[in-house]
N, C-alpha and C positions, 0 to 999 in steps of 0.2 A: 954940058957934056952928058950928064945923066939924062937930061930930057930927051937928047937925041938918041941914046941907047934904048930908052924906053920906047920911043916911037918906032924904032927899027925892029924891035922884037915882036913877032906875030903872036896873036892871042888865040886861045882854044875857041872862043866865040866866032872868030873870023875864019878859021880853017877847019871846024868840026871837032868831034871828040878825038881823044887820043887813041892810038892803035890798040892798047891794052883794054880799054874800055869797050871798044868795038868787039873785040875778040870774046870778051866775057858775055856781052849781050848775044852774040851768035851761039855760044855754047848753051846759054839758058834757053834760046829758042828751040835748038835741036833737042834738048832734054824734054821740053814741054811737048814737042812734036812726038818723041818716042813715048812719052807717057801717055799722051792721047791715043797712040796707036795701040799700046799695051792694054789700056782700058777698053778701047773699042774691041780688040780682039777678045778680051775676057767677057765682055758683055755678049759678043756674037757667040763665043763658045757656050756660054751659059744658055743663051737662047736656043742654040741648036740642041744642047743636051736636054733642056726642058721640053722641047718639041718632041724629041725622040722618046723620052721617058715619061712624059706626063701621062697620067691615066693608066700606066702599065703596072704600077705597084702601090700598095698602101702600107704604111709602116706606123709603128708606135713603140715608144719606150715604156709604155705602161704594161709591161709583161713580166711574169714571175714563174719560176720553175715550180712544178707540182708533181705529185705522185700519189698512187693508191698505196697507203701505208697500212699493211696488216698489223693487227694487234695481237699480242701473245697473251692469252687469258687461260686459266686453268679450267678444265671440265670437271674436276673434282675438288673438294675442299680438303685442307690439311696443312700441317706446318711445313715450312720450307727447310729441307736438309742441306741443299747445296745450291749455290749460284755460280754458274760456270763461264759467265761472260761479263764484260765491262762496257761501259758507255763508249760509244765510237768504234767499238770493235766490229770488224767484218766477219760475217758468218756465211756458211753455205746451207742451202736448204736441207733439213733433216738433222742439222747439228743440234745436240742437247744443249739447252739453255739453263733450265732450272729443274732440279729434282726435289720432289716432295717426299716426305716420310712414307715408306711404303709397308711398314709392319702390318697394319690392318689389312691392306690389299693382299699381302701374301697369305695371311691366315684365311682370308675369304677364298683364295684360290685353292688352298689345301682342303677346305671344307667342301668345296664344289667337286674336287677330284675324288674325295671319299664318297660323296653322293652319287657320282657317276659310277663308281665301282659297285656300289649297292644296287643301283639300277640294272647294271649289267648282270649281276648275280641273280637278281629277281627274275629277269627275263630268261636267263638260263634254266632257273627252277621251273618256269612255266614250260619250257621244252621238255624238261625231265618228267614233269607232271603229265604231259601228253602221253609219253610212253607208258607211265604208270596207269593212266586212265584207259589207255587201249587194252592193257592186260586185264583191267577190271571189267571192261566191256566183254572180253573173251570169257571170263569166269561167269558173268551173268548169263551169256549165251549157253554155257554148259549147265548152268542151274536150270534154265528154261527147258533144255533138252531132257534133263533128269526129271524135272517136274512133269513134263508131258509123258515120259515113260511111266512114272508112278501113277499118273491119271488113267493112262490106258489100262494099266494092270488093275487098278482099282475099279475101273468101269467094267472090264471083263469079268472080274470076280463078282461084282454086284449083279451083272446080268445072269450069271450062272446060278447064283443063289436065288434070285427072283424066280427063275424058271423051276427050281426045285422046291421052292416054298409052297407051291400049289399042291404038290403031292405029299407034303409033310416031311420030306427028307431033310429039310433045313429048319432049324428052329427060328423063332422069331428073334432071338438075341443075336444069332449069327447074321441074320439079314440086316438087323440094325447096325451091327458092327461093320458090315460091308458098306452100308450106306454112309456111315460116318467116315470110313477110310476114303470113300470116293469124294466126299465133301472136302475132307482135309487135302486131298490131292489137288482138287480144283483150287483151293485157297493158296496152296503152295505154288502152283503154276501162276496164278495171278500176282503173288508176291514176287516171284522170279521176273515176271514181265515188268513189274513196277520198278524193281531194282535195276533192270537193264535200261529202262527208260531214264532213270535218274543218272546212271552212268553215261548214257549218251548225252544228256543235258550237260553234265559237268565237263565232258570232253569238248563238246562244242563251245561252251563258255571259255574253256582254256585255249582252244585253238583260235578264237577271235583275238586273243591277246598276242598271238605269235604268227598267225598265218599271213602270208603275203608280203612280209617285210623281213629284212635281215636284222641281225642284232643291233647294228649301229643305227638303222632306220626305225627301229621300234619307237613308238611315241614316248614311252617312259625314259628310254635311254636317250632319245633326241632331246627331251626337256632337260635332263640332267646335263647333257653336253652343252646346251644353250646357256645354262647357268654357269657352267665352267668357263665358256667363252666370255660371258659378261664379266665374271670375276677377273679373268686374265686381261680384259680390256681396261678395266678399272686399274689394274696393276701397271699396264703400259702407260696409262694416262698420268701416272705419277712423274713421268719424265716429259717435260715440255720442250718441244723441239722447234726449230726455225721453220716457218711455212715457206719461206723464199730466200733466195740469196739477197743479202743487203747488209746494212749497217744498224748496229743496235742504237736506239734512241729512246729517249723518255723512260729510262730505266727507273723503276720504283719498287724494287723487291730486294729484300736482304734475308740472310740466314736467320731462322727462327721465327720469321713472320708467319702468322696464321692467315692463309689466303682463302678467299671465298670463291664459289663458282662464278665465273664471268668477270672477276675483278682484273682490270688491265694491269699487267706487270711490266710491260715494255712494248716498244714498236720496232718493227723491222722496215727500214726504208730501202726499197729496191733501187739501188744506184743505177742499174742498167735498164730500168723501165720507167724513166721519168718522162714528163711532158711539160709543155708550156701553156699557160693561160694568158693570152694576149687580149687586153681590153681595148678593142678598137671603138672609135666614135661611131655613132650610128650612121653618119653621113659617109663613112668609108666602107660600109658593108654591102653596097648594092651588088658588087660583082664578086664578092668572096664566096667561094664554093668549096665543099669537101674534095680533097685530093690535090688542091693546088700547092705547088712548091713554096716553101718558106725559107728564107735566109735569116739566121739569127746570130747575134753576138751577145756576149755576157759581160757584165761589169767585172766579173772575176778575172777573165782572161784578156779582156780588151778586144780591140778590132783585129789583133794579130791571129785570133782563132775564130773561125766561122763554123757555125753549126748549120746543118740542113735538116729540114723536116717537111711534113705535110699536114695540111689542114685536116683534122679529123671531123670537125663539125662545129656548129655554133650553138651556144647555149640557148635554153628555152626562154630565158628572160634576162633582163639587165640586172646589174648588181643592186641597184636601189629596189627593184622589184622583189628580190629575194632577201633583202636586208631584214634585220630583226624588227625594225620599225620602218615600214615603207613610207615613201614620201606622200603627203597629202596635198595634192595639187588642186583640190576643190576650193581651197581658201581664196579669199579675195586678194591676198598679197602674193599671188602665184607669179613666179618668174621662170621663164623657160630656161632649163639647163640641158645642154647637149648630153645625152645619155651614152654610156659605154656598155658594149655587149661582149662578154668573154667568148673568145674563139680558142678552142682546144687544138694544140699543134703537137703532133707526135714527133719525136726526135729519133735520129739515127743511133741505134744501140752501139754500133762500131765507134762512132764519133764520141759517144758518152764513155766508152771504155778507154779511149785515148785521152779525153779531157773530162774527167768526172765533174758533175754538178751536184748541188745539194738543194733541197727543197727550200723555197722561199727566195732564192737568188734573183736578182734583177736581170732582165734580158731586154734586148731590142729586136723586134721582129718585123720583117718586110715580106708581104705576101705578094707573089707575082700573079697579077690578075689579067695578064695580057692574053691568056687563052680563053677567057670567059667571054660569053656572048650575051 
């Protein structure tokens, strides 16, 4: 009975696979087909994208934020009286940062002011002397006129007595006295003329000191004013101010410190005037030109923030060429290494204001070279 039942029941080998197995195999085939389609579409899309974009941009992630960082250094030496800023503080151009002790500078200003007053009074004395010398010159002219009159009178008297001496009407003594008076009159006239010449010389020498210029343009007054300006400049330099808008960095000054001329006290990082130095491989630079647009992203903000800039220019040498110890490729163990050349990229100040960066941050730069020839 059991043998007959066994013979009557059909087997899977006789009539094929079960319906469930067949359906599973069909689903698997459809999944493989769809997977192949998706992969093929992806490969095709990548190929199209590569054909469209290949050769139109060069990019590197070897790029870093940089900036021209002004240093705050004193122009005069002295002790620090006050420090008005802290590290990381934002400041505006012209804001006071450090104040040096100004006691000596104030004394120098007062001394220069006194010297200027003395110079002005001296020049005014020259002007007053000119008036006095003009009066003296008039007096000398009067002396000359009086001496000439005396000489004429003495000469007439001498001529009269010489005419009468022949007849004996005038004694020898009288004639001698007349001659002496005439000689004295001649000497007096000569002395009066010499005195006038001296007065003229004195007045001319005095007028050279004051003629042709006003009081403030007189050389002595101008020299004293220059010394006062120099003293006031030294006083003004006791206050160290921010040269640009930026952020205080590398602060190394404290109250009471004795600073020397040119000693670096701090740096001001101009947050709105930063740039990027992108180090491209030499094989990428054939079509890079100044003015080309650049798209950048930073590790600070990620891909959600995109910066835009323009190529300012290419460096004059590779990083290894300007390194402290340049590579010596003349050795027998030389191995070629692809070099990188810094490319300076200017950033958009408006974008920097919206998303501030800091010097040294990492960037990724992509230069659009599609417009190059």
